[in-house]
C-alpha positions as CSV (number, residue, x, y, z in Angstrom):
1,M,93.3,-64.4,153.6
2,T,94.8,-67.6,152.4
3,D,93.1,-71.0,152.0
4,R,96.1,-73.1,152.5
5,P,95.8,-75.9,155.1
6,I,96.6,-75.0,158.7
7,S,98.0,-78.4,159.5
8,R,99.3,-81.6,157.8
9,Y,97.0,-83.5,160.2
10,P,93.2,-83.6,160.1
11,V,91.6,-80.5,161.7
12,P,88.3,-81.2,163.6
13,E,85.2,-79.1,163.1
14,I,84.5,-77.0,166.2
15,L,81.0,-78.5,166.5
16,D,82.5,-82.0,166.6
17,L,84.8,-81.3,169.6
18,P,84.2,-82.3,173.2
19,E,82.1,-79.7,174.9
20,D,84.9,-78.3,177.1
21,L,87.2,-77.7,174.1
22,R,84.4,-76.3,172.0
23,T,83.4,-73.9,174.8
24,R,87.0,-72.7,175.2
25,I,87.6,-72.2,171.5
26,L,84.3,-70.3,171.0
27,A,85.2,-68.0,174.0
28,V,88.5,-67.3,172.3
29,Q,86.8,-66.6,169.1
30,E,84.3,-64.2,170.7
31,K,87.2,-62.3,172.4
32,S,89.6,-62.1,169.5
33,G,87.2,-62.2,166.5
34,F,88.9,-65.4,165.1
35,V,90.0,-68.8,166.2
36,P,93.8,-69.0,166.5
37,N,94.9,-72.0,164.5
38,V,96.8,-73.6,167.4
39,F,93.4,-74.4,169.0
40,L,92.1,-76.2,166.0
41,V,95.4,-78.0,165.1
42,L,96.0,-79.3,168.7
43,A,92.3,-80.3,169.0
44,H,93.2,-83.2,166.7
45,R,94.1,-84.9,170.0
46,P,91.7,-83.5,172.6
47,D,93.4,-85.0,175.8
48,E,96.7,-83.6,174.7
49,A,95.1,-80.2,173.8
50,R,93.6,-79.9,177.3
51,A,96.9,-80.6,179.0
52,F,98.8,-78.2,176.7
53,F,96.3,-75.3,177.2
54,A,96.2,-75.9,181.0
55,Y,100.0,-75.7,181.3
56,H,100.1,-72.7,178.9
57,D,97.6,-70.9,181.1
58,A,99.4,-71.8,184.3
59,L,102.6,-70.2,182.9
60,M,101.3,-67.3,180.9
61,D,98.3,-66.0,182.9
62,K,99.8,-65.7,186.3
63,D,101.0,-62.8,188.4
64,G,104.6,-62.5,189.5
65,G,107.9,-60.8,188.9
66,I,107.5,-61.1,185.2
67,S,104.9,-59.1,183.3
68,K,102.6,-60.6,180.7
69,A,104.4,-58.6,178.0
70,E,107.8,-60.0,179.3
71,R,106.4,-63.5,179.2
72,E,105.5,-62.9,175.5
73,M,109.1,-61.6,174.9
74,I,110.4,-64.9,176.2
75,V,108.1,-66.8,173.8
76,V,109.1,-64.7,170.8
77,A,112.8,-64.8,171.5
78,T,113.0,-68.6,172.1
79,S,110.5,-69.4,169.4
80,A,112.7,-67.5,166.9
81,A,115.7,-69.4,168.1
82,N,113.8,-72.6,167.6
83,G,112.6,-71.6,164.1
84,C,108.9,-71.6,164.9
85,L,107.0,-69.4,162.5
86,Y,103.7,-69.9,164.2
87,C,104.8,-68.9,167.6
88,V,106.9,-65.9,166.5
89,I,104.0,-64.6,164.5
90,A,101.2,-65.3,167.0
91,H,103.0,-64.4,170.1
92,G,104.7,-61.4,168.3
93,A,101.2,-60.0,167.8
94,I,100.3,-60.6,171.5
95,L,103.7,-59.0,172.5
96,R,103.0,-55.9,170.4
97,I,99.6,-55.5,172.0
98,R,100.7,-56.1,175.6
99,A,103.8,-53.9,175.3
100,R,101.9,-51.3,173.3
101,D,104.9,-51.2,171.0
102,P,104.6,-52.0,167.3
103,L,108.4,-52.6,166.9
104,V,109.4,-54.7,169.9
105,A,108.3,-58.1,168.6
106,D,110.2,-57.9,165.4
107,Q,113.3,-56.7,167.2
108,V,113.1,-59.5,169.8
109,A,112.6,-62.1,167.1
110,V,115.6,-61.0,165.1
111,N,118.1,-60.2,167.9
112,P,116.7,-60.0,171.4
113,L,120.0,-58.7,172.9
114,K,119.9,-55.7,170.5
115,A,116.2,-55.0,170.8
116,D,115.0,-51.7,172.3
117,V,114.2,-53.4,175.7
118,S,115.6,-52.7,179.2
119,T,118.9,-54.3,180.4
120,R,116.8,-56.2,182.9
121,Q,114.7,-57.7,180.0
122,K,117.9,-58.5,178.0
123,A,119.2,-60.5,181.0
124,M,115.8,-62.3,181.2
125,L,116.0,-63.1,177.5
126,A,119.6,-64.2,177.7
127,F,118.6,-66.7,180.4
128,A,115.6,-67.9,178.5
129,L,117.7,-68.4,175.3
130,K,120.2,-70.4,177.4
131,V,117.4,-72.6,178.7
132,A,116.1,-73.0,175.1
133,Q,119.4,-73.7,173.4
134,A,121.9,-75.0,176.0
135,S,120.1,-75.9,179.2
136,A,122.7,-78.5,180.2
137,S,125.2,-75.7,180.6
138,L,123.2,-73.6,183.1
139,A,125.3,-72.7,186.1
140,E,124.9,-70.7,189.2
141,A,126.4,-67.7,187.4
142,D,123.3,-67.6,185.1
143,F,121.0,-67.4,188.1
144,E,123.3,-64.7,189.7
145,A,123.0,-62.6,186.5
146,L,119.2,-62.7,186.9
147,R,119.4,-61.8,190.6
148,A,121.6,-58.8,189.7
149,H,118.7,-57.5,187.7
150,G,116.1,-58.0,190.5
151,F,114.8,-61.4,189.5
152,S,114.1,-64.0,192.2
153,D,114.7,-67.7,191.9
154,E,111.0,-68.1,191.4
155,D,111.2,-65.7,188.5
156,A,114.1,-67.8,187.1
157,W,111.8,-70.9,187.3
158,D,109.1,-69.0,185.4
159,I,111.5,-67.8,182.7
160,G,112.9,-71.3,182.3
161,A,109.5,-73.0,182.3
162,I,108.2,-70.7,179.6
163,A,111.2,-71.3,177.5
164,A,110.9,-75.1,178.0
165,F,107.1,-75.2,177.4
166,F,107.5,-73.2,174.2
167,A,110.2,-75.6,173.1
168,L,107.5,-78.2,173.1
169,S,105.0,-75.8,171.4
170,N,107.6,-74.9,168.8
171,R,108.3,-78.5,167.9
172,M,104.6,-79.4,167.7
173,A,103.9,-76.4,165.5
174,N,106.8,-77.5,163.2
175,L,105.7,-81.1,163.3
176,T,102.1,-80.3,162.3
177,G,103.0,-77.6,159.8
178,M,100.9,-75.2,161.8
179,R,100.3,-72.0,159.9
180,P,99.8,-68.7,161.6
181,N,96.5,-67.0,161.1
182,D,96.6,-64.1,158.7
183,E,95.1,-61.9,161.4
184,F,98.2,-62.1,163.6
185,F,100.5,-60.4,161.0
186,T,98.8,-57.0,161.4
187,M,97.7,-57.1,165.0
188,G,99.3,-54.4,167.2
189,R,101.2,-52.7,164.4
190,T,99.2,-49.4,164.5
191,P,97.8,-47.6,167.5
192,R,94.1,-48.0,168.1
């Protein structure tokens, strides 16, 4: 484990946080065995942290036409395109676990359109990357390409919203110098 700082901004002590954030962070720690650095770094500004995590949960913890593993694929692909080390590493770990595949996260991060994923998932990732990198050029043909793979317009919204939200997350992680937890690097790489 490293002892390098996890942020260029002050990181509050968990016990000094407002009760709602402290309770949330301690619950995450109990479930995962550690506190993901994103919680501590963003807690520097509690009101913004609350809004961030509420929107994250609204996008990532819902049911719909996109599985939780596919949602993580979108995060990994767009975060790699945005050069966000924290999100590629942290969400790559979650993707490996949710997909039950130790290889998929690295493949999606390096080249999502060559990864060992379905053609449906490649269409989803191509749309997400367009939202992340060239949203002004989105056209009806992009939505038709998704529909051809069984995605609804509501699914397109979800794909785009995840890409857009993580553009914010990626930029905040880069702004703060957020470092991935060491634990994320090994998670989901070997079968349990």
